N, C-alpha and C positions, 0 to 999 in steps of 0.2 A: 168423274168417269175413270180416271187413272189412279184413284186412291189406293188401289191394291198394290201399286208399285212402292208405296212409302215404306213398307217393311223389308224391302230387299235392296241389296247393294248392286244396282244395275250397272252403274258406271264402273264399279270395281271389277265386275265380271267381264265387261268389255275391255277394261284395261289389261286384264290377264290375257285376253284374246290378242290384243295388240302386241303384248310382250312376246307371246308365243310366235306370232307372225314375224316380228322383226328379228328375233334371235334365230328362228329357223330359216328365214330368208338369207341372212348373212352366212350362216353355216352351209346352206344348200348352194349358195353361189360359189363359195370356196371349194367345197367338195365336188360340186358339179363341174367346175372348171378343171380341176385335177383329173376327173374322170374323162372329160373331153380330150385333155392332153394325152392321156393314156391311149384313148381310142384312135388318135391320129398319129401316135408316136411310132418310132422305128423298132421298139422292142416287142417281139411277138408275145412274150409272157404278159406284159402290161396291157397290150391290146386285147388279149384274151380275157384278162381279168375285167377290164372296163366293159367289154361287150357282154360278158356273162352277168356282171353286176346289174347293168342297165336292163337287160332282157328279163332277168329274174325279178328284180324289185318292181319294175313297172307292171308285172303281171300278178303281184301279190297284193291283196286288199290292204289298205292303210290300217284298217282296224286290227288285222292280224299282226302287223308290224308293231303297232302301239301296244297291243297286249303282250307281244313277245318281250318288249323292253321292260314291262312290269313283271310279268310272270317268269320270263326267262332270265333276264339280267339281274333284276332286283331280288325276287323271292327265291330263285333257284341258285344263282351264282353270287348273291348277296353284294351286287355292285350298287353302290349308293351315290356315285359321282360326287364325292366330297361333301355330301349333305347328311344330316341326321334327322331333320324334321321330315315327317311323312309327306306333307304337302310339297315341300321343296324337292324332295326326291322324285315324286311323281311329275312335278313340273319339268325338271331337268330330263327325265326319261322321255316325256312327251316331246320335248324339243329335239332330243336325239332321234326319236322315231320319225318325226316330221322331216328332219334333215336327211335321214337315210332314204326316205321315200321321195321327197321332192327333188333331191339332187340328181336322180335318174332323169327327170324331165328337164332340169336345167342343163344337164350334160347334152342331151339331144338337141336342145335349142341352140346351145353354143356350137356344137359340132356342125349344125346346119349353117351357122354363120361363118364358120371356118371354111366350109365348102364354097362359100360365095367369093372368097378372096382369090384373085387370079393366081394360078399356079406359078406363073412367071415371076411374081414378086418374091415368093419363097425361094425359087431357084436362084434369082439374082442375089438374094441375101446370103444363101449358102455359097455362091461363087465368091462373095466378098470375105468368106472365111468365118461367118457366124455359125455358132453351134445350133443344134435343133432347139434348145431351150431359148436361145437368143432370138432365133427366127420367130418362134411362137410368141414370145412375150413382147418383142419390140415391133414386129411387123404384122403378124397374123391376128393375134387376139385383139389389139386395139381396133382393127377394122371389123372383126367379127362381132364384138360387143355392140358397136354402133349399128350393125344391121339386124340385131336380134332384140332390140329394146321392146318391140311389140310382142314377140313370143314370150319373152321373160316377164312382161307385164301380165300376160294371161296366166303364167305359172304362179306369179305372186297372188293374183286374185283367187286362183284355185287353192293356194296354200291358206289364205285367210279363211276360206270356207271350210277347208279340211281341219282347221284347228278344233272344230266341234267334236272330232273323234277323240280328242284328249279327255273328254268327259267319261270315256269308257274306263279310264283308270283313276277317276276321281279328281281330275284337275278342275279347279273352281273357275272355269271360264263360262262364256255366255250360254252354251248349250246345257251345261249342268244346272245353271240357275233356272233356265227355261223349264227344264224337266221338273225341278222342285216346285216352281210356280204353278205348273199345270196340275201337279198332284195336290197342291194346297188351295188353289183358287178355282173359281167357276168361269172366269173370263177367258175361255180358251182362245177365241178369235182375237181378242185384244192383245193377249200375251203373244200370240203368233205374229201379229202385226207389228208389235213393238220390237221384237227381236229381228224380224225381217227388215224393218226400217233401219235398225242398228247396223246390220251387215251391209245394207245399201250405202249407208253413210261411210262405212269403212272402205268399200270396194269401188264405188262409182268415182270418187275423186282420184283414187289411185289410177284407174284406167284412163281418165281424162288427162291427168297431168303427165303420166308417163307416155301416153299416146302422143301428146304434143312434143315431149322431149324426143321421142323416137323419130318424128318427122324432122326435127331440127338437126339431129346428129346423124341422120341417115347418110350413108356413103353414096355419092352420086357416081353412077357408072355409065 
């Protein structure tokens, strides 16, 4: 029944998807946290940059961003991100595009968590002589992260599914393999079912595990 799968590297394609997800998730968490810090910071220029970045990027289709990384950064500006191999360049560009896009949603999730922290705690920390950076990193962010595990889980699941857009620039992940298989095989429904099941295997445990973690670490108020 599934003999048509024997000629394709299905596990390899999903492994590329997993790599895209993990690398983009780490990068998005770092950049998204910095954006959130800018948006709640005391410097008007940085607040303006963070606000403009989030509002613009969230309203630009991910496909446009991914294509820009390939056509704009690589082919026009000849930016190769330290790689020479075509596949490696496209992989890194896809990760960069996913980070640029997903970090806007991470930022808003973290900012919502920051807003749940009582203002009195930050004021008390400032009264003790702590700087804005110290208040943010030592008092506010630890509590904010605990309250936004659920929203960040949703962002991670969406990121996993969004990796399929990387096929637009030739990254050999699951969606690109699915496209090739549909073009070469007649088992359309089976192919679709296999790849749908593969993404369920990736996303369902993530949601269940992180949902449990979110309940365990949630701040009781």
